CHARMM-style PDB file with segment names, atoms N, HN, CA, C and O in Angstrom:
ATOM      1  N   MET     1       7.482 -25.941  25.920  1.00  0.00      PROA
ATOM      2  CA  MET     1       9.073 -26.060  25.628  1.00  0.00      PROA
ATOM      3  C   MET     1       9.127 -25.878  23.859  1.00  0.00      PROA
ATOM      4  O   MET     1       8.623 -26.686  23.079  1.00  0.00      PROA
ATOM      5  N   ALA     2       9.953 -24.466  23.416  1.00  0.00      PROA
ATOM      6  HN  ALA     2      10.363 -23.810  24.050  1.00  0.00      PROA
ATOM      7  CA  ALA     2       9.864 -24.322  22.225  1.00  0.00      PROA
ATOM      8  C   ALA     2      11.035 -25.053  21.707  1.00  0.00      PROA
ATOM      9  O   ALA     2      12.024 -25.160  22.432  1.00  0.00      PROA
ATOM     10  N   GLN     3      11.023 -25.608  20.429  1.00  0.00      PROA
ATOM     11  HN  GLN     3      10.219 -25.521  19.840  1.00  0.00      PROA
ATOM     12  CA  GLN     3      12.615 -25.885  19.886  1.00  0.00      PROA
ATOM     13  C   GLN     3      12.025 -25.433  18.298  1.00  0.00      PROA
ATOM     14  O   GLN     3      10.931 -24.962  17.989  1.00  0.00      PROA
ATOM     15  N   ILE     4      13.075 -25.738  17.547  1.00  0.00      PROA
ATOM     16  HN  ILE     4      13.964 -26.121  17.798  1.00  0.00      PROA
ATOM     17  CA  ILE     4      13.034 -25.228  16.203  1.00  0.00      PROA
ATOM     18  C   ILE     4      13.776 -26.683  15.693  1.00  0.00      PROA
ATOM     19  O   ILE     4      14.706 -27.227  16.290  1.00  0.00      PROA
ATOM     20  N   SER     5      13.111 -27.186  14.404  1.00  0.00      PROA
ATOM     21  HN  SER     5      12.357 -26.744  13.919  1.00  0.00      PROA
ATOM     22  CA  SER     5      13.494 -28.389  14.090  1.00  0.00      PROA
ATOM     23  C   SER     5      13.230 -28.358  12.447  1.00  0.00      PROA
ATOM     24  O   SER     5      12.036 -28.336  12.151  1.00  0.00      PROA
ATOM     25  N   GLU     6      13.909 -28.353  11.642  1.00  0.00      PROA
ATOM     26  HN  GLU     6      14.880 -28.371  11.882  1.00  0.00      PROA
ATOM     27  CA  GLU     6      13.831 -28.789  10.358  1.00  0.00      PROA
ATOM     28  C   GLU     6      12.949 -30.292  10.039  1.00  0.00      PROA
ATOM     29  O   GLU     6      13.307 -31.329  10.599  1.00  0.00      PROA
ATOM     30  N   ALA     7      11.541 -30.263   8.894  1.00  0.00      PROA
ATOM     31  HN  ALA     7      11.250 -29.421   8.440  1.00  0.00      PROA
ATOM     32  CA  ALA     7      11.428 -31.151   8.492  1.00  0.00      PROA
ATOM     33  C   ALA     7      11.015 -31.150   7.264  1.00  0.00      PROA
ATOM     34  O   ALA     7      10.578 -30.109   6.774  1.00  0.00      PROA
ATOM     35  N   ILE     8      11.086 -32.430   6.475  1.00  0.00      PROA
ATOM     36  HN  ILE     8      11.440 -33.276   6.872  1.00  0.00      PROA
ATOM     37  CA  ILE     8      10.756 -32.874   5.322  1.00  0.00      PROA
ATOM     38  C   ILE     8       9.120 -32.910   4.722  1.00  0.00      PROA
ATOM     39  O   ILE     8       8.439 -33.707   5.367  1.00  0.00      PROA
ATOM     40  N   TYR     9       8.583 -32.407   3.934  1.00  0.00      PROA
ATOM     41  HN  TYR     9       9.136 -31.759   3.410  1.00  0.00      PROA
ATOM     42  CA  TYR     9       7.107 -32.752   3.838  1.00  0.00      PROA
ATOM     43  C   TYR     9       7.401 -33.923   2.732  1.00  0.00      PROA
ATOM     44  O   TYR     9       8.281 -33.789   1.882  1.00  0.00      PROA
ATOM     45  N   THR    10       6.504 -35.182   2.839  1.00  0.00      PROA
ATOM     46  HN  THR    10       5.789 -35.291   3.530  1.00  0.00      PROA
ATOM     47  CA  THR    10       6.310 -35.776   2.187  1.00  0.00      PROA
ATOM     48  C   THR    10       5.001 -36.769   2.100  1.00  0.00      PROA
ATOM     49  O   THR    10       4.552 -37.359   3.082  1.00  0.00      PROA
ATOM     50  N   HSD    11       4.504 -36.855   0.878  1.00  0.00      PROA
ATOM     51  HN  HSD    11       4.869 -36.376   0.079  1.00  0.00      PROA
ATOM     52  CA  HSD    11       3.417 -37.617   0.645  1.00  0.00      PROA
ATOM     53  C   HSD    11       2.309 -37.045   1.962  1.00  0.00      PROA
ATOM     54  O   HSD    11       1.706 -37.808   2.716  1.00  0.00      PROA
ATOM     55  N   GLY    12       2.237 -35.596   1.997  1.00  0.00      PROA
ATOM     56  HN  GLY    12       2.727 -34.976   1.384  1.00  0.00      PROA
ATOM     57  CA  GLY    12       1.132 -35.087   2.965  1.00  0.00      PROA
ATOM     58  C   GLY    12       1.891 -35.576   4.422  1.00  0.00      PROA
ATOM     59  O   GLY    12       1.045 -35.779   5.293  1.00  0.00      PROA
ATOM     60  N   VAL    13       2.671 -35.706   4.677  1.00  0.00      PROA
ATOM     61  HN  VAL    13       3.358 -35.541   3.969  1.00  0.00      PROA
ATOM     62  CA  VAL    13       3.459 -35.598   5.964  1.00  0.00      PROA
ATOM     63  C   VAL    13       4.815 -34.837   6.373  1.00  0.00      PROA
ATOM     64  O   VAL    13       5.803 -34.637   5.666  1.00  0.00      PROA
ATOM     65  N   LEU    14       4.613 -34.507   7.562  1.00  0.00      PROA
ATOM     66  HN  LEU    14       3.810 -34.669   8.136  1.00  0.00      PROA
ATOM     67  CA  LEU    14       5.829 -33.573   8.037  1.00  0.00      PROA
ATOM     68  C   LEU    14       6.566 -35.029   8.505  1.00  0.00      PROA
ATOM     69  O   LEU    14       6.015 -35.938   9.125  1.00  0.00      PROA
ATOM     70  N   LYS    15       7.647 -34.998   8.137  1.00  0.00      PROA
ATOM     71  HN  LYS    15       8.094 -34.259   7.633  1.00  0.00      PROA
ATOM     72  CA  LYS    15       8.980 -35.780   8.812  1.00  0.00      PROA
ATOM     73  C   LYS    15      10.191 -35.004   9.420  1.00  0.00      PROA
ATOM     74  O   LYS    15      11.060 -34.531   8.688  1.00  0.00      PROA
ATOM     75  N   PRO    16      10.225 -34.882  10.839  1.00  0.00      PROA
ATOM     76  CA  PRO    16      11.082 -34.393  11.341  1.00  0.00      PROA
ATOM     77  C   PRO    16      12.554 -34.735  10.959  1.00  0.00      PROA
ATOM     78  O   PRO    16      12.753 -35.915  10.671  1.00  0.00      PROA
ATOM     79  N   ARG    17      13.630 -33.870  10.911  1.00  0.00      PROA
ATOM     80  HN  ARG    17      13.468 -32.912  11.144  1.00  0.00      PROA
ATOM     81  CA  ARG    17      14.793 -34.805  10.642  1.00  0.00      PROA
ATOM     82  C   ARG    17      15.887 -35.141  11.534  1.00  0.00      PROA
ATOM     83  O   ARG    17      17.009 -35.570  11.268  1.00  0.00      PROA
ATOM     84  N   THR    18      15.233 -34.809  12.861  1.00  0.00      PROA
ATOM     85  HN  THR    18      14.320 -34.460  13.077  1.00  0.00      PROA
ATOM     86  CA  THR    18      15.718 -34.553  13.956  1.00  0.00      PROA
ATOM     87  C   THR    18      14.803 -35.388  15.369  1.00  0.00      PROA
ATOM     88  O   THR    18      13.612 -35.164  15.590  1.00  0.00      PROA
ATOM     89  N   ASP    19      15.538 -36.215  16.084  1.00  0.00      PROA
ATOM     90  HN  ASP    19      16.505 -36.397  15.905  1.00  0.00      PROA
ATOM     91  CA  ASP    19      14.337 -36.809  17.244  1.00  0.00      PROA
ATOM     92  C   ASP    19      13.719 -35.435  18.190  1.00  0.00      PROA
ATOM     93  O   ASP    19      14.505 -34.557  18.546  1.00  0.00      PROA
ATOM     94  N   LEU    20      12.646 -35.384  18.445  1.00  0.00      PROA
ATOM     95  HN  LEU    20      12.007 -36.097  18.156  1.00  0.00      PROA
ATOM     96  CA  LEU    20      11.740 -33.662  18.961  1.00  0.00      PROA
ATOM     97  C   LEU    20      11.677 -34.115  20.457  1.00  0.00      PROA
ATOM     98  O   LEU    20      11.513 -33.287  21.353  1.00  0.00      PROA
ATOM     99  N   GLY    21      11.794 -35.266  20.667  1.00  0.00      PROA
ATOM    100  HN  GLY    21      11.927 -35.939  19.939  1.00  0.00      PROA
ATOM    101  CA  GLY    21      11.747 -35.683  22.364  1.00  0.00      PROA
ATOM    102  C   GLY    21      10.136 -35.615  22.432  1.00  0.00      PROA
ATOM    103  O   GLY    21       9.677 -34.907  23.328  1.00  0.00      PROA
ATOM    104  N   LEU    22       9.259 -36.256  21.605  1.00  0.00      PROA
ATOM    105  HN  LEU    22       9.632 -36.832  20.877  1.00  0.00      PROA
ATOM    106  CA  LEU    22       7.501 -36.169  22.192  1.00  0.00      PROA
ATOM    107  C   LEU    22       7.109 -37.156  22.146  1.00  0.00      PROA
ATOM    108  O   LEU    22       7.484 -38.066  21.406  1.00  0.00      PROA
ATOM    109  N   ARG    23       5.999 -37.173  23.192  1.00  0.00      PROA
ATOM    110  HN  ARG    23       5.694 -36.435  23.793  1.00  0.00      PROA
ATOM    111  CA  ARG    23       6.080 -38.569  23.320  1.00  0.00      PROA
ATOM    112  C   ARG    23       4.171 -38.773  22.807  1.00  0.00      PROA
ATOM    113  O   ARG    23       3.266 -37.957  22.983  1.00  0.00      PROA
ATOM    114  N   GLU    24       4.100 -40.201  22.137  1.00  0.00      PROA
ATOM    115  HN  GLU    24       4.836 -40.863  21.994  1.00  0.00      PROA
ATOM    116  CA  GLU    24       3.355 -40.761  20.984  1.00  0.00      PROA
ATOM    117  C   GLU    24       1.512 -39.528  21.563  1.00  0.00      PROA
ATOM    118  O   GLU    24       0.840 -39.335  22.577  1.00  0.00      PROA
ATOM    119  N   GLN    25       1.524 -39.221  20.575  1.00  0.00      PROA
ATOM    120  HN  GLN    25       2.069 -39.378  19.751  1.00  0.00      PROA
ATOM    121  CA  GLN    25       0.075 -38.796  20.329  1.00  0.00      PROA
ATOM    122  C   GLN    25      -0.076 -37.000  21.569  1.00  0.00      PROA
ATOM    123  O   GLN    25      -1.017 -36.431  22.122  1.00  0.00      PROA
ATOM    124  N   GLN    26       1.287 -36.773  21.478  1.00  0.00      PROA
ATOM    125  HN  GLN    26       2.051 -37.236  21.028  1.00  0.00      PROA
ATOM    126  CA  GLN    26       1.112 -35.225  22.227  1.00  0.00      PROA
ATOM    127  C   GLN    26       0.709 -34.020  21.461  1.00  0.00      PROA
ATOM    128  O   GLN    26       1.106 -33.967  20.297  1.00  0.00      PROA
ATOM    129  N   ARG    27       0.345 -33.527  21.692  1.00  0.00      PROA
ATOM    130  HN  ARG    27       0.023 -33.570  22.637  1.00  0.00      PROA
ATOM    131  CA  ARG    27      -0.678 -32.424  20.737  1.00  0.00      PROA
ATOM    132  C   ARG    27       0.673 -31.254  21.066  1.00  0.00      PROA
ATOM    133  O   ARG    27       1.229 -31.171  22.161  1.00  0.00      PROA
ATOM    134  N   VAL    28       1.037 -30.375  19.796  1.00  0.00      PROA
ATOM    135  HN  VAL    28       0.586 -30.443  18.906  1.00  0.00      PROA
ATOM    136  CA  VAL    28       1.565 -29.360  19.814  1.00  0.00      PROA
ATOM    137  C   VAL    28       1.626 -28.574  18.625  1.00  0.00      PROA
ATOM    138  O   VAL    28       1.065 -28.955  17.597  1.00  0.00      PROA
ATOM    139  N   ARG    29       2.163 -27.674  18.677  1.00  0.00      PROA
ATOM    140  HN  ARG    29       2.619 -27.364  19.511  1.00  0.00      PROA
ATOM    141  CA  ARG    29       1.806 -26.306  17.870  1.00  0.00      PROA
ATOM    142  C   ARG    29       2.808 -25.893  16.960  1.00  0.00      PROA
ATOM    143  O   ARG    29       3.798 -25.302  17.392  1.00  0.00      PROA
ATOM    144  N   ILE    30       2.644 -26.187  15.472  1.00  0.00      PROA
ATOM    145  HN  ILE    30       1.840 -26.667  15.121  1.00  0.00      PROA
ATOM    146  CA  ILE    30       3.681 -25.780  14.750  1.00  0.00      PROA
ATOM    147  C   ILE    30       3.585 -24.773  14.109  1.00  0.00      PROA
ATOM    148  O   ILE    30       2.454 -24.327  13.915  1.00  0.00      PROA
ATOM    149  N   ILE    31       4.812 -24.042  13.536  1.00  0.00      PROA
ATOM    150  HN  ILE    31       5.731 -24.403  13.694  1.00  0.00      PROA
ATOM    151  CA  ILE    31       4.651 -22.879  12.721  1.00  0.00      PROA
ATOM    152  C   ILE    31       5.636 -23.693  11.364  1.00  0.00      PROA
ATOM    153  O   ILE    31       6.643 -24.391  11.487  1.00  0.00      PROA
ATOM    154  N   VAL    32       4.882 -23.274  10.070  1.00  0.00      PROA
ATOM    155  HN  VAL    32       4.064 -22.707   9.971  1.00  0.00      PROA
ATOM    156  CA  VAL    32       5.540 -23.836   8.817  1.00  0.00      PROA
ATOM    157  C   VAL    32       6.129 -22.509   8.217  1.00  0.00      PROA
ATOM    158  O   VAL    32       5.451 -21.482   8.190  1.00  0.00      PROA
ATOM    159  N   GLU    33       7.656 -22.574   7.647  1.00  0.00      PROA
ATOM    160  HN  GLU    33       8.207 -23.409   7.669  1.00  0.00      PROA
ATOM    161  CA  GLU    33       8.413 -21.618   7.064  1.00  0.00      PROA
ATOM    162  C   GLU    33       9.062 -22.320   6.234  1.00  0.00      PROA
ATOM    163  O   GLU    33       9.841 -23.204   6.590  1.00  0.00      PROA
ATOM    164  N   SER    34       8.779 -21.962   4.791  1.00  0.00      PROA
ATOM    165  HN  SER    34       8.146 -21.244   4.501  1.00  0.00      PROA
ATOM    166  CA  SER    34       9.360 -22.973   3.969  1.00  0.00      PROA
ATOM    167  C   SER    34      11.017 -22.366   3.902  1.00  0.00      PROA
ATOM    168  O   SER    34      11.044 -21.193   3.530  1.00  0.00      PROA
ATOM    169  N   ILE    35      12.090 -22.838   4.133  1.00  0.00      PROA
ATOM    170  HN  ILE    35      12.069 -23.791   4.435  1.00  0.00      PROA
ATOM    171  CA  ILE    35      13.135 -22.716   4.188  1.00  0.00      PROA
ATOM    172  C   ILE    35      13.829 -21.789   2.878  1.00  0.00      PROA
ATOM    173  O   ILE    35      14.462 -20.739   2.996  1.00  0.00      PROA
ATOM    174  N   GLU    36      13.438 -22.664   1.370  1.00  0.00      PROA
ATOM    175  HN  GLU    36      12.924 -23.516   1.274  1.00  0.00      PROA
ATOM    176  CA  GLU    36      13.708 -22.269   0.497  1.00  0.00      PROA
ATOM    177  C   GLU    36      12.956 -20.750   0.073  1.00  0.00      PROA
ATOM    178  O   GLU    36      13.112 -20.356  -1.082  1.00  0.00      PROA
ATOM    179  N   ASP    37      12.411 -20.195   0.721  1.00  0.00      PROA
ATOM    180  HN  ASP    37      12.284 -20.515   1.660  1.00  0.00      PROA
ATOM    181  CA  ASP    37      11.558 -18.642   0.380  1.00  0.00      PROA
ATOM    182  C   ASP    37      12.115 -17.832   1.418  1.00  0.00      PROA
ATOM    183  O   ASP    37      12.180 -16.612   1.268  1.00  0.00      PROA
ATOM    184  N   SER    38      12.586 -18.483   2.616  1.00  0.00      PROA
ATOM    185  HN  SER    38      12.533 -19.474   2.737  1.00  0.00      PROA
ATOM    186  CA  SER    38      13.400 -17.498   3.469  1.00  0.00      PROA
ATOM    187  C   SER    38      14.779 -16.781   2.911  1.00  0.00      PROA
ATOM    188  O   SER    38      15.349 -15.815   3.418  1.00  0.00      PROA
ATOM    189  N   PHE    39      15.169 -17.532   1.700  1.00  0.00      PROA
ATOM    190  HN  PHE    39      14.706 -18.316   1.288  1.00  0.00      PROA
ATOM    191  CA  PHE    39      16.445 -17.107   1.074  1.00  0.00      PROA
ATOM    192  C   PHE    39      16.092 -15.768   0.720  1.00  0.00      PROA
ATOM    193  O   PHE    39      16.932 -14.945   1.084  1.00  0.00      PROA
ATOM    194  N   GLY    40      15.174 -15.338   0.165  1.00  0.00      PROA
ATOM    195  HN  GLY    40      14.491 -16.007  -0.131  1.00  0.00      PROA
ATOM    196  CA  GLY    40      14.819 -13.889  -0.805  1.00  0.00      PROA
ATOM    197  C   GLY    40      14.870 -13.153   0.493  1.00  0.00      PROA
ATOM    198  O   GLY    40      15.697 -12.241   0.512  1.00  0.00      PROA
ATOM    199  N   ASP    41      14.022 -13.382   1.825  1.00  0.00      PROA
ATOM    200  HN  ASP    41      13.351 -14.124   1.809  1.00  0.00      PROA
ATOM    201  CA  ASP    41      14.209 -12.716   2.866  1.00  0.00      PROA
ATOM    202  C   ASP    41      15.667 -12.240   3.481  1.00  0.00      PROA
ATOM    203  O   ASP    41      15.810 -11.085   3.883  1.00  0.00      PROA
ATOM    204  N   ARG    42      16.705 -13.175   3.527  1.00  0.00      PROA
ATOM    205  HN  ARG    42      16.588 -14.113   3.201  1.00  0.00      PROA
ATOM    206  CA  ARG    42      18.040 -12.789   3.937  1.00  0.00      PROA
ATOM    207  C   ARG    42      18.641 -11.986   2.802  1.00  0.00      PROA
ATOM    208  O   ARG    42      19.255 -11.026   3.267  1.00  0.00      PROA
ATOM    209  N   GLU    43      18.677 -12.027   1.691  1.00  0.00      PROA
ATOM    210  HN  GLU    43      18.178 -12.806   1.314  1.00  0.00      PROA
ATOM    211  CA  GLU    43      18.996 -10.927   0.729  1.00  0.00      PROA
ATOM    212  C   GLU    43      18.637  -9.785   0.824  1.00  0.00      PROA
ATOM    213  O   GLU    43      19.351  -8.797   0.653  1.00  0.00      PROA
ATOM    214  N   ALA    44      17.135  -9.802   1.193  1.00  0.00      PROA
ATOM    215  HN  ALA    44      16.554 -10.605   1.332  1.00  0.00      PROA
ATOM    216  CA  ALA    44      16.704  -8.663   1.302  1.00  0.00      PROA
ATOM    217  C   ALA    44      17.098  -7.861   3.005  1.00  0.00      PROA
ATOM    218  O   ALA    44      16.763  -6.708   3.280  1.00  0.00      PROA
ATOM    219  N   ALA    45      17.609  -8.488   3.647  1.00  0.00      PROA
ATOM    220  HN  ALA    45      17.881  -9.425   3.423  1.00  0.00      PROA
ATOM    221  CA  ALA    45      17.875  -8.183   5.000  1.00  0.00      PROA
ATOM    222  C   ALA    45      19.409  -7.623   4.540  1.00  0.00      PROA
ATOM    223  O   ALA    45      19.570  -6.407   4.429  1.00  0.00      PROA
ATOM    224  N   VAL    46      20.509  -8.542   4.281  1.00  0.00      PROA
ATOM    225  HN  VAL    46      20.378  -9.529   4.371  1.00  0.00      PROA
ATOM    226  CA  VAL    46      21.807  -7.919   3.980  1.00  0.00      PROA
ATOM    227  C   VAL    46      21.779  -6.770   2.916  1.00  0.00      PROA
ATOM    228  O   VAL    46      22.613  -5.884   3.100  1.00  0.00      PROA
ATOM    229  N   ALA    47      20.928  -6.641   1.803  1.00  0.00      PROA
ATOM    230  HN  ALA    47      20.250  -7.361   1.654  1.00  0.00      PROA
ATOM    231  CA  ALA    47      20.929  -5.496   1.504  1.00  0.00      PROA
ATOM    232  C   ALA    47      20.339  -4.118   2.430  1.00  0.00      PROA
ATOM    233  O   ALA    47      20.901  -3.024   2.445  1.00  0.00      PROA
ATOM    234  N   ARG    48      19.739  -4.282   2.787  1.00  0.00      PROA
ATOM    235  HN  ARG    48      19.282  -5.171   2.775  1.00  0.00      PROA
ATOM    236  CA  ARG    48      19.209  -3.049   3.814  1.00  0.00      PROA
ATOM    237  C   ARG    48      20.233  -2.784   5.126  1.00  0.00      PROA
ATOM    238  O   ARG    48      20.397  -1.780   5.819  1.00  0.00      PROA
ATOM    239  N   LEU    49      20.839  -4.092   5.164  1.00  0.00      PROA
ATOM    240  HN  LEU    49      20.706  -4.907   4.601  1.00  0.00      PROA
ATOM    241  CA  LEU    49      22.239  -3.880   6.115  1.00  0.00      PROA
ATOM    242  C   LEU    49      23.216  -3.116   5.308  1.00  0.00      PROA
ATOM    243  O   LEU    49      23.697  -2.175   5.938  1.00  0.00      PROA
ATOM    244  N   LYS    50      23.632  -3.243   4.139  1.00  0.00      PROA
ATOM    245  HN  LYS    50      23.241  -4.007   3.627  1.00  0.00      PROA
ATOM    246  CA  LYS    50      24.281  -2.700   3.433  1.00  0.00      PROA
ATOM    247  C   LYS    50      24.200  -1.598   2.981  1.00  0.00      PROA
ATOM    248  O   LYS    50      25.105  -0.789   2.775  1.00  0.00      PROA
ATOM    249  N   ALA    51      23.059  -1.507   2.795  1.00  0.00      PROA
ATOM    250  HN  ALA    51      22.324  -2.164   2.962  1.00  0.00      PROA
ATOM    251  CA  ALA    51      22.748   0.206   2.528  1.00  0.00      PROA
ATOM    252  C   ALA    51      22.874   0.878   3.899  1.00  0.00      PROA
ATOM    253  O   ALA    51      23.337   2.011   3.771  1.00  0.00      PROA
ATOM    254  N   GLY    52      22.625   0.562   5.111  1.00  0.00      PROA
ATOM    255  HN  GLY    52      22.250  -0.359   5.215  1.00  0.00      PROA
ATOM    256  CA  GLY    52      22.661   0.903   6.037  1.00  0.00      PROA
ATOM    257  C   GLY    52      24.319   1.477   6.403  1.00  0.00      PROA
ATOM    258  O   GLY    52      24.752   2.600   6.660  1.00  0.00      PROA
ATOM    259  N   ILE    53      24.806   0.476   6.316  1.00  0.00      PROA
ATOM    260  HN  ILE    53      24.455  -0.436   6.107  1.00  0.00      PROA
ATOM    261  CA  ILE    53      26.486   0.956   6.151  1.00  0.00      PROA
ATOM    262  C   ILE    53      26.677   1.763   5.636  1.00  0.00      PROA
ATOM    263  O   ILE    53      27.107   2.767   6.204  1.00  0.00      PROA
ATOM    264  N   ALA    54      26.440   1.724   4.228  1.00  0.00      PROA
ATOM    265  HN  ALA    54      26.090   0.909   3.767  1.00  0.00      PROA
ATOM    266  CA  ALA    54      27.078   2.894   3.150  1.00  0.00      PROA
ATOM    267  C   ALA    54      26.604   4.261   3.684  1.00  0.00      PROA
ATOM    268  O   ALA    54      27.255   5.269   3.413  1.00  0.00      PROA
ATOM    269  N   SER    55      25.489   4.321   4.434  1.00  0.00      PROA
ATOM    270  HN  SER    55      24.959   3.502   4.654  1.00  0.00      PROA
ATOM    271  CA  SER    55      25.002   5.756   4.934  1.00  0.00      PROA
ATOM    272  C   SER    55      25.619   6.219   5.902  1.00  0.00      PROA
ATOM    273  O   SER    55      25.472   7.424   6.102  1.00  0.00      PROA
ATOM    274  N   MET    56      26.607   5.356   6.928  1.00  0.00      PROA
ATOM    275  HN  MET    56      26.726   4.376   6.766  1.00  0.00      PROA
ATOM    276  CA  MET    56      26.980   5.800   7.975  1.00  0.00      PROA
ATOM    277  C   MET    56      28.292   6.508   7.947  1.00  0.00      PROA
ATOM    278  O   MET    56      29.089   5.861   7.267  1.00  0.00      PROA
ATOM    279  N   GLN    57      28.704   7.378   8.337  1.00  0.00      PROA
ATOM    280  HN  GLN    57      28.056   7.903   8.889  1.00  0.00      PROA
ATOM    281  CA  GLN    57      29.720   8.034   8.346  1.00  0.00      PROA
ATOM    282  C   GLN    57      30.945   7.872   9.463  1.00  0.00      PROA
ATOM    283  O   GLN    57      31.033   8.560  10.480  1.00  0.00      PROA
ATOM    284  N   PHE    58      32.161   6.493   8.942  1.00  0.00      PROA
ATOM    285  HN  PHE    58      32.090   5.934   8.116  1.00  0.00      PROA
ATOM    286  CA  PHE    58      32.982   6.205  10.000  1.00  0.00      PROA
ATOM    287  C   PHE    58      34.350   7.342  10.180  1.00  0.00      PROA
ATOM    288  O   PHE    58      35.169   7.063  11.055  1.00  0.00      PROA
ATOM    289  N   PHE    59      34.552   8.510   9.409  1.00  0.00      PROA
ATOM    290  HN  PHE    59      33.886   8.737   8.698  1.00  0.00      PROA
ATOM    291  CA  PHE    59      35.621   8.887   9.504  1.00  0.00      PROA
ATOM    292  C   PHE    59      34.912  10.805  10.030  1.00  0.00      PROA
ATOM    293  O   PHE    59      33.847  11.420  10.075  1.00  0.00      PROA
ATOM    294  N   SER    60      36.284  10.994  10.293  1.00  0.00      PROA
ATOM    295  HN  SER    60      37.150  10.495  10.256  1.00  0.00      PROA
ATOM    296  CA  SER    60      35.818  12.939  10.740  1.00  0.00      PROA
ATOM    297  C   SER    60      35.964  13.536   9.489  1.00  0.00      PROA
ATOM    298  O   SER    60      36.854  13.151   8.730  1.00  0.00      PROA
ATOM    299  N   ASN    61      34.986  14.675   9.101  1.00  0.00      PROA
ATOM    300  HN  ASN    61      34.263  14.988   9.718  1.00  0.00      PROA
ATOM    301  CA  ASN    61      35.305  15.367   8.318  1.00  0.00      PROA
ATOM    302  C   ASN    61      36.108  16.704   8.611  1.00  0.00      PROA
ATOM    303  O   ASN    61      36.389  17.491   7.707  1.00  0.00      PROA
ATOM    304  N   GLY    62      36.469  16.911   9.976  1.00  0.00      PROA
ATOM    305  HN  GLY    62      36.241  16.271  10.711  1.00  0.00      PROA
ATOM    306  CA  GLY    62      37.544  18.128  10.271  1.00  0.00      PROA
ATOM    307  C   GLY    62      38.679  17.733  10.444  1.00  0.00      PROA
ATOM    308  O   GLY    62      39.179  16.756   9.888  1.00  0.00      PROA
ATOM    309  N   GLN    63      39.319  18.618  11.415  1.00  0.00      PROA
ATOM    310  HN  GLN    63      38.913  19.412  11.866  1.00  0.00      PROA
ATOM    311  CA  GLN    63      40.645  18.223  11.756  1.00  0.00      PROA
ATOM    312  C   GLN    63      40.681  17.309  12.427  1.00  0.00      PROA
ATOM    313  O   GLN    63      39.507  17.134  12.753  1.00  0.00      PROA
ATOM    314  N   LEU    64      41.418  16.388  12.988  1.00  0.00      PROA
ATOM    315  HN  LEU    64      42.372  16.530  12.724  1.00  0.00      PROA
ATOM    316  CA  LEU    64      41.505  15.686  14.175  1.00  0.00      PROA
ATOM    317  C   LEU    64      41.977  16.103  15.395  1.00  0.00      PROA
ATOM    318  O   LEU    64      42.552  17.183  15.264  1.00  0.00      PROA
ATOM    319  N   PRO    65      41.977  15.683  16.582  1.00  0.00      PROA
ATOM    320  CA  PRO    65      42.294  16.524  17.509  1.00  0.00      PROA
ATOM    321  C   PRO    65      43.883  15.747  17.731  1.00  0.00      PROA
ATOM    322  O   PRO    65      44.325  14.650  17.389  1.00  0.00      PROA
ATOM    323  N   THR    66      44.424  16.837  18.428  1.00  0.00      PROA
ATOM    324  HN  THR    66      44.065  17.729  18.706  1.00  0.00      PROA
ATOM    325  CA  THR    66      45.837  16.162  18.696  1.00  0.00      PROA
ATOM    326  C   THR    66      46.570  15.436  20.011  1.00  0.00      PROA
ATOM    327  O   THR    66      46.160  15.626  21.156  1.00  0.00      PROA
ATOM    328  N   ARG    67      47.426  14.792  19.773  1.00  0.00      PROA
ATOM    329  HN  ARG    67      47.759  14.637  18.843  1.00  0.00      PROA
ATOM    330  CA  ARG    67      47.395  13.912  21.185  1.00  0.00      PROA
ATOM    331  C   ARG    67      47.310  14.504  22.345  1.00  0.00      PROA
ATOM    332  O   ARG    67      46.764  13.908  23.273  1.00  0.00      PROA
ATOM    333  N   GLU    68      47.870  15.878  22.530  1.00  0.00      PROA
ATOM    334  HN  GLU    68      48.315  16.362  21.776  1.00  0.00      PROA
ATOM    335  CA  GLU    68      47.297  16.448  23.798  1.00  0.00      PROA
ATOM    336  C   GLU    68      45.952  16.832  24.041  1.00  0.00      PROA
ATOM    337  O   GLU    68      45.569  17.021  25.196  1.00  0.00      PROA
ATOM    338  N   GLU    69      45.167  16.972  23.021  1.00  0.00      PROA
ATOM    339  HN  GLU    69      45.479  16.818  22.083  1.00  0.00      PROA
ATOM    340  CA  GLU    69      43.626  17.459  23.459  1.00  0.00      PROA
ATOM    341  C   GLU    69      43.272  16.142  23.500  1.00  0.00      PROA
ATOM    342  O   GLU    69      42.171  15.895  23.990  1.00  0.00      PROA
ATOM    343  N   LEU    70      44.014  15.138  23.059  1.00  0.00      PROA
ATOM    344  HN  LEU    70      44.909  15.339  22.661  1.00  0.00      PROA
ATOM    345  CA  LEU    70      43.437  13.650  23.511  1.00  0.00      PROA
ATOM    346  C   LEU    70      43.329  13.378  24.877  1.00  0.00      PROA
ATOM    347  O   LEU    70      42.346  12.974  25.497  1.00  0.00      PROA
ATOM    348  N   HSD    71      44.820  13.732  25.405  1.00  0.00      PROA
ATOM    349  HN  HSD    71      45.619  14.060  24.901  1.00  0.00      PROA
ATOM    350  CA  HSD    71      44.943  13.174  26.527  1.00  0.00      PROA
ATOM    351  C   HSD    71      45.444  14.397  27.661  1.00  0.00      PROA
ATOM    352  O   HSD    71      46.596  14.476  28.088  1.00  0.00      PROA
ATOM    353  N   ASP    72      44.358  15.292  28.031  1.00  0.00      PROA
ATOM    354  HN  ASP    72      43.422  15.228  27.685  1.00  0.00      PROA
ATOM    355  CA  ASP    72      44.904  16.357  28.657  1.00  0.00      PROA
ATOM    356  C   ASP    72      45.276  15.818  29.669  1.00  0.00      PROA
ATOM    357  O   ASP    72      44.779  14.780  30.105  1.00  0.00      PROA
ATOM    358  N   ARG    73      46.385  16.564  30.292  1.00  0.00      PROA
ATOM    359  HN  ARG    73      46.789  17.407  29.937  1.00  0.00      PROA
ATOM    360  CA  ARG    73      47.472  16.497  31.407  1.00  0.00      PROA
ATOM    361  C   ARG    73      47.325  17.458  32.304  1.00  0.00      PROA
ATOM    362  O   ARG    73      48.164  17.506  33.205  1.00  0.00      PROA
ATOM    363  N   THR    74      46.505  18.204  32.285  1.00  0.00      PROA
ATOM    364  HN  THR    74      45.824  18.165  31.554  1.00  0.00      PROA
ATOM    365  CA  THR    74      46.088  19.104  33.415  1.00  0.00      PROA
ATOM    366  C   THR    74      45.540  18.887  34.655  1.00  0.00      PROA
ATOM    367  OT1 THR    74      45.294  19.838  35.396  1.00  0.00      PROA
TER     368      THR     74
END
């Protein structure tokens, strides 16, 4: 079972902020990701998103179709 939880590193020990529901002496695999460092990653992701949006064309460059052309009633 995989779960994500925050922890605080104090005096060489990782202390989870919530109960992990583990039994005593249970072996686990951890991946450590610093929360403060990930803020730069989010800023870069937002910058890429904004650049992608800016490059999109949301408006037609030509004449818009008439109502009759949109609702072909033949």
